N, C-alpha and C positions, 0 to 999 in steps of 0.2 A: 354480522354488522361490525362487531368489535374487531374482527380480523381485517376488515376492509379499512377501518379507520387507522389501525396500526400500520397497514401497508402504505397508506397515503402519507402518514407522518414520516415513515422511514424514507419514502421517496423524496419528500421535501427536504429532509436532512441531507441526503446524499446529493441532491441537486444543488442546494445552497453551498455545500462544501466544494463542489466542483467549480462553481462560479467564483468562489473566493480564491481558488488556486490559479485561475486564468490571469494572464497579464492584461493590462488595459488594452483595449483595441483602438485602432485609429492612430492619429498623429499625436505624439507626445513631444512637444517643443520642436516640431519639425522632423522627428525621428519616427518611423513607422514601427509600431509594436503590434504583433499578432501571433495567434497560434496557428500553426500549419503543420500538418502531418503528425499531429500529436506532440509537437515540440514548441517551445516558446521561441519566437524569432524576433529579432530587432534589426532594423535596417535604416541607415541614414547616409546621406551624402556628406562629404567632408565639410561643406558649407553649412549643413544643418545639424551636425553632431554637437551635443552640448560642449561648450568650450568655456574657458576661464581666462580672464585677463590677469596676468601675474603682475605684482608690484615690481617696478623697476626703479632703481636708485636714480635720482635726477639731480640731487644737490647734497653736498656734505657740508654741514655747518659746525664749526668748532664750538664746543661748550666750555666756558671758562667760569671760574669763581674766584672771589677774593677770599683767600685763606684766612685772613685776619691774624690777630695776635693771640698767643696763648702762653701762659706761665704756669708751671707746676712746682709747688714747694713740697718736696718729698718728706714724708714723716711729720708734717706740720701738726697733725692731730695729737701726736704723742710727745711733741716738743715741750720742754719747760726750762726756764732759766732759774737756777738756784743761786741766790745771792749769798755772798760770803763777806764777812766784815774785813774792811781794809784799814780803817782807822776807827776811833772811838764812836763817831757818829756818821760813818760812811760805809756803804755796802755796794758791791758790784758783782755782776755775773755775766756769763755769755754762753752761747750755744752756736755750733756750726750747723748750717742747713745746706742741703743740696737743692739747687734750683735749676730746672730745665725750662728752656724757652726757645721760641722760634724767631725771636726778634731781640735786638739789643735793648736793654732796659735800664732805667734808673730806679734805684730802690731807696726807701727811707723807712725809719722806724719811729714810732710814737709810743710813749708810755702813758698809761692812764691808771690812776689809783682807783681801786674798787670803791664804789659808793658805800657809805655807812661804816667804813673802816675807822676804828677809833684811834689808830696809830697816826702819829704826826711825823711827816717827812716831806722833802721836796725832791723833785726829779733833778738829778745832776746832768744826765745825758741818756739818750737812747739812740743807737746808731746801727747801721749796717755797713760792714767793711768787706769788700769794696762796695761803694754806692752805685757803681756802674758795672753791668755785666753784659758781655757779648754773647750772642747766640753761638752755640747751643746751651750755654749756661755753665754752671760750676758751683763751687762751694762759696758761701758767704758766712761771715761771723756776725751774729746779732748780739749786741751787748747793751746792758742797761746799768745805770748807777743811780743811787739815791743818796741824799745827804741830809743833814740836819735832823737825823732820826732821834726822836724823843721817846726813849724807852718807858718813861713814866706813863705814857698814854696807852700802852698796850694793855689789853685785858689780861687778867691773871690766868685765864684758861688757855691763853695763847703761848704761854711759856713752855718751852721744850717741844713744840709742835712745828710742823712745816706748813704754815698757812699761806694761802694766796693773798697777795697784797695789791695786785694789779695785773694788767695785761699789756704786752707789747704788740702793737699792730704793725705789720710789715705792709707797706704800700709800694706798688710798682707803676711805672708808666713806660710806654714805648719811647725809646730814645731816637725817634725819627721825626722828620718834618711831617706835620699832619697833612693828609690828603682829604679834603673836605668832600670831594665827589666820589671817593672810593677808588680802588685800583683798577677796576674793570671799566 
């Protein structure tokens, strides 16, 4: 009895494997698929063979963008102005910066004393020369001067050190007529 059950199980396995190997029979999207003479066969007419519609270009549309303005100050992070004494109560200093830009620009400089600084002085000037720069850019000189420096207000621990007393802020604007709706 065990032999008969084993034989039936083996026949089922072989039969299921042979069904899995057969191609589907009948019509498959208008194409006839069948096994004939021990071979897999597929037959279809030109009108019923699986086909694909290919994309065809119908319209080319230009894509545009408003580039906008950009300005780069090279080495700004490491730049510093060291003031030197010109007269008894006047100091000044300058630095040359390289500026790259894609638009003509106007430049200005503003000096601001650090908050909480015990020193007493007034700003004489802060400027950028030249104050107008054409694209693609170039070198500018940033200078600052202070006056009415009262040395008696400096803390004693500041003597002989190179302390920061303020910041010069460089501001730029495009030297063009504004386009409120954009260029595109």
